[in-house]
N, C-alpha and C positions, 0 to 999 in steps of 0.2 A: 117855583113856589116852595117855601120852607115846609118841611113835614110837621105834622102836629106833634106837640110835646105835651105830656100829661102832667098835671099838678096834683101832688099827693100831700096835702097838709098833714102835719104830724100833731096828733093830740097831746104829745109830750109837752107842748107849749100852751095847751088849753087850760081852762079852769075846770078842774075835775068836779067841783060842786055844781057845775052847770053843764055837764057833759052833753046832755041832749040838745041844749040850745047851741052849744059850740059846734056840734056836728051839723046842726041845721044851718049855721053860718057858712060852713064849708060848701054845703049844697047850694045855698043862695048865691054865694060868690062865684060859683062856676068851677069849684074844685072837682077833680075827676075821680080820685080815690081818697080813702081815709087811711093814713099811715099810722100804725100802732106799734110803738117801741116797747117791747117787753124786756125788762131788765131784771136780773136776778141778784144783784149785789155781789156776784162772784166773777162771772165773765167780764162784767163792767162794774164800776163802783156803786152805782145807784140801784135802787129798787123802784119799779114803777107799779105794774099791775099784771094780772094774769088773765086766764080765759074767761072769768066771770065778767070782767069789764068788756071784753070783746063781744060776749053774748048779749050784753045789755045794749051796746052800740048797734049790734046787728038788728035789734028790734026797732030802731028808730031811723034807719037809713037803708036805701037800696044801693048806695054806692059800693063799689068793690072795697073790701076790707083787706088791706095790705099789712099783714102781721110780720113784724121783724123780730125774730127771736135772738136777742143778745143774751143768751143763757148757755151755761154748761149743760151737757147731755140733752140737747134739744129733742132727741128721739123719745125721751120719756114724756114729752109734753105734746107731741104731734096730735095724738088722739083727742085731747081736750080742746085744742084750738080748732080742729076740724069740726068737732061737735058744736063749738061756739059759733061757727058760721064764717070762718076765714075763707077768703077767696084765693089769696096768695099767702103762702107761708115761706118765709126766707130764714135760713139759718146760716151760721158762720162756719166756714171750713176750718177755722182755727179751733172750734169747739168739739169737733167730731173726729173719729177714726174712720168709720164706715159711712162716708158721705153718700155713696150711691144708694145704700140701704135707706137712708133718711129721705132722699129724693123719691124713691119708690114708695115709701110709706105715705108721703104727702100726696102723690099722684093717685095712688090706689084709693086714697080717702076722698078723692073728688076735688081736691084743690090744685092749684098750680104751684110748682116748686121753684124756690129761688135760693141762690147761694150768694153769700156776702163775704167781702174781704175788708179787713181794716187797712189803714194807710201803710203799714209796714209789710203787708203781705203782697207778693207779686201776682200778677195775672197768671203766670206760669204754673202756680200751685193748683189752679182749678181747671186747667186745660182738659183733663179727662172727663170733666163733668159737663162741659159746654154742649155736647150733643143731647143732653138729657134734661136740662133745666129750662124753665120758662122765663126766668128773670135772673139777671146778675146785678147785685147791688154793690156799688163801690162806695165805701165810706170815705168821705173827703175831710173828716175830722176824726180824732180818736174818740170812739163811742163812749157814752156815759153821761154827757151833759149837753144841754141845749145852748145855743147862742155862741158857738165857737166859730172861728174864722176858717174858711175853706183853705185846704192845703193845695196850692196850684198844681203841684206835681201829680196829684191824683187824676187830673184831667188826661194825662198821658195814658192812664189805664182805660179810660173811656174810649180813646182813639184806638187803642190796641184791640179792645173787645169789639169795636165796630168793624175793624178790618178783619178780624178773625171770623166774625159772623158772616161777613160777605164771602170771604174765601172758602169758608167751610160749609156754606149753605145752611146755617143754623137760623133759628127764628126767635131766640130769646130777646126779651126787652132789656135795655140797659138803664139802670136807675142810679141816681146819685143822692147821697144823704149827707148834709153837713155844710153849713155856711152858704147856702144858696140864697141870694138876695139880688136886689137891683144892680149891685156893683159887680156881681159874678155871673149873672145869668147868660150874658153874651158868650163867655168862654165855655160855660156848661153846654149851651146849645151847639156851639161850633164844634165841640169835641165829638158830638154824636149821641148825646143823651136822649132817651125816649121818655123817661119819667124823672121828675125831680121832686124830692121831698123838701117841704118848706115848713119849718116850725115857727121860730120867732118872726120870720119875715111875714108870715101870714097872720098869726094871732096877735102880733104887735102892730099890725097896720090899722090906721084909722079908717080907711076905706078898703075893705077886704076884696070887694068886687074889682075895684081898680087895680089892686095889687096882683090879683090872679091874672087879670087881663094883660097887665104890663109884663109879668114874668112869662106868660105863655106866648106873647106876641111881640 
């Protein structure tokens, strides 16, 4: 029997003027997490939203809030996202020097800590962090814009992380973000993914319940 895979629709593709209704659609369709892409216009080209948006979404859902910090100096923002109600806070190894310290800040604040890598960053760069994180997020597109095509070579990172988790006795979840849709989900699942982020595939679907069912099963 295939293991359960979690669906984390990204509100990056949602209508922000109807964010409460959009979050409700995720719940009704069977989504497992809410993925929140926080962009600062520096680490990535676009600017999205900050902790206030997260706090407002926290008020309207009990689903886990999966906050992805695509920002420079993420350590400066951990406290505000913890206060906003984030369940997972994931930051980029490319954006920090003292990554262990940031992991510690997140965990001491009561959330689960994630580390993310962009397509050009190898898994080898985060090996010292694997014993300490709860989530590893592999970006399968270059972050900053929704609707991009998945870079197939990034699936090799998923396989690598799955093998290292087993051999090292670690318990982190492996997540993938970027270009996940009906055409790529089989490869995503086969590689060993635990959580997939879906933005355009979810919010662009006519039947969101059926889309989640198809992608998860």
